[in-house]
C-alpha positions as CSV (number, residue, x, y, z in Angstrom):
1,X,-174.3,58.0,16.8
2,X,-176.5,55.9,19.1
3,X,-175.1,55.2,22.3
4,X,-175.2,51.4,23.8
5,X,-177.8,50.9,26.4
6,X,-175.1,50.0,28.9
7,X,-173.4,53.1,28.7
8,X,-176.8,55.0,29.1
9,X,-177.4,52.8,32.3
10,X,-174.2,53.9,33.7
11,X,-174.8,57.3,33.2
12,X,-178.2,56.6,35.5
13,X,-176.4,55.2,38.0
14,X,-173.8,58.1,38.3
15,X,-176.3,60.5,38.7
16,X,-178.2,60.0,42.6
17,X,-181.4,61.7,41.1
18,X,-181.5,60.0,38.1
19,X,-180.7,56.5,40.0
20,X,-183.6,57.2,42.2
21,X,-186.1,57.6,39.2
22,X,-184.7,54.3,37.6
23,X,-185.2,52.5,40.9
24,X,-188.6,53.7,41.3
25,X,-189.2,52.2,37.6
26,X,-187.4,48.9,38.3
27,X,-189.3,48.3,41.7
28,X,-192.8,49.0,40.3
29,X,-192.5,46.6,37.5
30,X,-191.2,43.9,40.0
31,X,-193.5,41.7,42.2
32,X,-193.7,42.8,45.6
33,X,-192.3,40.0,48.3
34,X,-194.1,40.3,51.6
35,X,-192.1,37.3,52.8
36,X,-188.6,36.6,51.4
37,X,-187.9,33.6,53.8
38,X,-191.0,32.1,52.3
39,X,-190.1,32.7,48.7
40,X,-186.7,31.4,49.2
41,X,-188.2,27.9,50.7
42,X,-190.2,27.8,47.9
43,X,-188.1,28.3,44.9
44,X,-185.6,26.4,46.5
45,X,-187.7,23.6,47.6
46,X,-188.0,21.2,50.4
47,X,-188.9,17.8,48.8
48,X,-188.0,15.1,51.6
49,X,-191.3,13.3,51.9
50,X,-190.8,10.4,49.8
51,X,-194.4,9.6,49.0
52,X,-194.6,13.2,47.6
53,X,-191.1,13.9,46.3
54,X,-192.2,13.4,42.5
55,X,-194.8,15.9,42.6
56,X,-192.8,18.2,45.0
57,X,-189.9,18.4,42.7
58,X,-192.1,19.1,39.7
59,X,-193.9,21.8,41.6
60,X,-190.6,23.4,42.6
61,X,-189.1,23.0,38.7
62,X,-192.4,24.7,37.4
63,X,-192.1,27.7,40.2
64,X,-188.2,28.2,39.3
65,X,-189.2,28.3,35.2
66,X,-191.8,31.2,36.0
67,X,-189.6,33.2,38.8
68,X,-186.6,33.3,36.7
69,X,-188.4,35.3,34.1
70,X,-189.5,38.0,37.2
71,X,-187.9,40.5,38.9
72,X,-188.8,40.8,42.5
73,X,-188.2,43.3,45.3
74,X,-188.1,42.9,49.0
75,X,-187.4,45.2,51.8
76,X,-185.0,44.2,54.6
77,X,-185.1,45.8,57.8
78,X,-183.7,43.9,60.7
79,X,-180.9,42.8,58.7
80,X,-179.7,46.0,57.2
81,X,-177.3,46.8,60.0
82,X,-175.5,43.3,59.6
83,X,-175.1,43.5,55.7
84,X,-174.4,47.3,55.6
85,X,-171.4,49.1,56.6
86,X,-171.3,52.9,56.1
87,X,-168.2,55.0,55.2
88,X,-168.2,58.8,55.8
89,X,-166.9,60.3,52.5
90,X,-165.9,64.1,51.7
91,X,-169.5,64.3,49.9
92,X,-171.5,62.0,52.1
93,X,-171.5,58.6,52.9
94,X,-170.5,55.3,51.0
95,X,-172.4,52.2,52.0
96,X,-170.9,48.8,51.5
97,X,-173.1,46.1,51.1
98,X,-172.7,42.5,51.7
99,X,-175.4,40.8,49.1
100,X,-175.8,37.8,51.7
101,X,-179.3,38.3,53.0
102,X,-180.7,35.6,55.2
103,X,-184.3,34.5,54.7
104,X,-185.0,32.1,57.5
105,X,-181.8,30.0,57.5
106,X,-181.7,30.2,53.5
107,X,-179.7,33.0,51.8
108,X,-180.5,35.2,48.8
109,X,-177.3,36.2,47.3
110,X,-175.7,38.4,44.4
111,X,-174.2,35.6,42.5
112,X,-173.2,32.5,44.2
113,X,-170.2,32.4,46.8
114,X,-167.6,29.9,45.9
115,X,-165.6,29.6,49.4
116,X,-165.8,30.1,53.0
117,X,-163.6,32.1,55.3
118,X,-161.5,30.8,58.1
119,X,-164.5,30.9,60.2
120,X,-166.4,28.8,57.8
121,X,-168.5,31.7,56.6
122,X,-169.4,32.0,52.9
123,X,-167.5,34.5,50.9
124,X,-169.2,36.9,48.7
125,X,-168.3,40.0,46.3
126,X,-169.2,43.3,47.9
127,X,-171.4,46.0,46.3
128,X,-171.0,49.6,47.0
129,X,-173.4,52.6,47.2
130,X,-172.6,56.4,47.2
131,X,-174.9,59.0,49.0
132,X,-175.1,62.5,49.7
133,X,-176.6,64.1,52.6
134,X,-180.5,64.2,51.7
135,X,-182.6,67.2,52.1
136,X,-183.5,67.8,55.2
137,X,-180.9,65.7,57.0
138,X,-177.6,66.8,58.5
139,X,-174.9,64.3,59.7
140,X,-176.3,63.7,63.2
141,X,-179.5,62.6,61.5
142,X,-177.7,60.4,59.4
143,X,-175.6,58.8,62.5
144,X,-178.8,58.3,64.9
145,X,-180.8,56.7,61.9
146,X,-177.8,54.3,61.7
147,X,-177.1,54.0,65.1
148,X,-180.8,53.3,66.0
149,X,-181.5,50.6,63.2
150,X,-183.7,53.3,61.2
151,X,-182.3,52.2,58.2
152,X,-184.1,50.1,55.6
153,X,-182.7,48.1,52.6
154,X,-184.9,47.8,49.5
155,X,-183.5,45.3,46.8
156,X,-184.8,44.6,43.1
157,X,-183.5,41.1,42.0
158,X,-184.1,38.6,39.4
159,X,-183.5,35.0,40.6
160,X,-181.1,32.7,38.4
161,X,-180.6,29.4,40.2
162,X,-179.5,27.8,43.4
163,X,-176.5,27.1,45.4
164,X,-175.4,24.7,47.9
165,X,-172.2,24.9,50.2
166,X,-170.8,22.2,52.6
167,X,-170.3,23.9,56.1
168,X,-166.7,23.9,56.9
169,X,-166.2,21.9,60.3
170,X,-169.9,21.3,61.0
171,X,-172.3,19.1,59.5
172,X,-175.1,20.1,57.0
173,X,-174.9,22.9,54.1
174,X,-175.6,26.7,53.3
175,X,-178.5,26.8,50.8
176,X,-179.4,29.8,48.9
177,X,-180.7,31.5,45.9
178,X,-178.3,32.8,43.3
179,X,-179.8,36.2,41.9
180,X,-178.6,38.9,39.9
181,X,-179.1,42.5,42.2
182,X,-180.8,45.1,39.8
183,X,-181.0,48.0,42.0
184,X,-180.7,48.7,45.7
185,X,-181.4,51.5,48.1
186,X,-181.5,52.6,51.6
187,X,-184.0,55.0,53.3
188,X,-184.9,56.0,56.4
189,X,-187.5,53.9,57.9
190,X,-189.6,56.8,59.7
191,X,-189.9,59.1,57.1
192,X,-189.0,57.3,54.2
193,X,-186.3,59.5,53.0
194,X,-183.6,58.2,50.5
195,X,-180.1,57.8,51.7
196,X,-178.6,56.2,48.6
197,X,-179.5,54.1,45.7
198,X,-177.6,52.2,42.9
199,X,-179.0,50.7,39.9
200,X,-176.9,48.2,38.2
201,X,-175.9,47.8,34.6
202,X,-178.5,45.1,33.1
203,X,-177.2,42.3,30.7
């Protein structure tokens, strides 16, 4: 009996080695972004000049149609510790990821936030990666990398539109790109050693 593709992908995500291999396959097929901020700005569009607004909006629509059919990959280094929370487990680590990545005042999110917390910050569902201790690294190595910021988050995603959320108790809006996160990986930035990875079931 042929097993559904979703079941096969769940098996891939359950095995760290297979998940890593599948992450590489997804990343290698995706378009690499050198600047996540520039991508977000172009995708959302800032068409404020009255004289060029029509052409600008047409260009933004064209870019979105093209981008929505593609997967992209980006590395997040400076923000990793602000969006990743490590938790010690019996077999290694669990990394709880807040999929709200700032790109120069615009956000890349897994799905779209629908509300804000009491402090006015947008709320978004969390994602989880589990990882065992990598070969050649012990607990002290992991703790040191986490403490000194030598952890880098890699994300493979597909954009699916934009969102806007009125700031609570302040003027202006939060603006972002709603995306589907296809895969994530944490690596030690000096050696490139993988610490954890997760491939999500595709729909």
